[in-house]
C-alpha positions, 0 to 999 in steps of 0.5 A, a space after each residue: 913755951 910749949 907745943 900743946 899735946 892736942 896739936 901733936 898731930 897737926 904739923 904747922 905749914 911752912 909758908 914763905 912769901 915769894 922770893 924766899 926758899 926754906 932749907 936745912 943746914 949745908 956745909 959752910 952755913 956757919 958764917 951765914 949763921 954767925 952773921 944772922 945771930 949778930 945782926 939779930 942781936 945776940 952778940 958775936 957768934 963763932 965756933 965756940 959758941 956753936 960747938 955745944 949745940 952741934 951735937 944736940 941738933 936733929 938730923 936735918 933740924 937746922 933750918 935756914 930761910 934764903 933770900 933767892 935774890 942774893 942767895 944769902 940765909 937771912 933767918 935760922 932756927 935749930 930743932 935741938 934734942 935737949 932734955 931738961 927736968 922740966 922737959 924729959 925727952 924734950 925737943 927745944 926749938 932754939 936759936 931763933 934769928 933773922 936779918 932785920 932787913 927782912 923783918 916783917 915777912 913771916 920768916 921767923 914764923 916759917 923756920 919755927 914752923 919747920 923746926 916744929 914739923 921736924 920735931 913732930 916727924 921725929 916723934 917728939 911729944 914734949 916741944 919746948 922753947 925759951 924766951 925772955 918777957 921782953 922779946 914781944 915780937 918773937 913771943 907773938 910769932 910763937 903764939 900765932 905758930 900754936 905754942 902755949 905759955 908754959 905755967 910751971 911756977 908761981 907768978 907765971 900766970 901774972 907774967 904771961 897776962 902782962 906779956 899777952 896784954 902788951 901784945 893785944 893777945 887773949 891770955 887763956 890759961 885753961 887752955 894749956 893743953 
């Protein structure tokens, strides 16, 4: 998925429900990150899995939503400088995860908005993310935020039409920019 060129001057707002705050990484957040990744179904993360991503994270580009009641981080996302053949000079919104005990409150939307705004403030013109077709709640979050399907190969229109139909979301392939 891509952040549309038409929205490069429009960073999304970071809106949180009462009782939550959004902040950037603080030393020692790794254990909370590993816990969130495990709870979100990404398996067991540790220093070895995190190490390749650390040099790619933009300064002040690793976000956490914190539950004020417990003081614990409960959602996370990273702004990673990650150019690729399809995304030269690209910034990747990555490793979005949330504690299922806090689901349905828009926390994923908030950390994704924070990452997108960080990329825009850094001057990125190509902001992308990768996800799987079956991650429908995540895809709906990205669509709500303003990301659009990236129709880069044969068969992509059909795949996205099916995903959007499953979500009850209008698929408008002519409005990709």
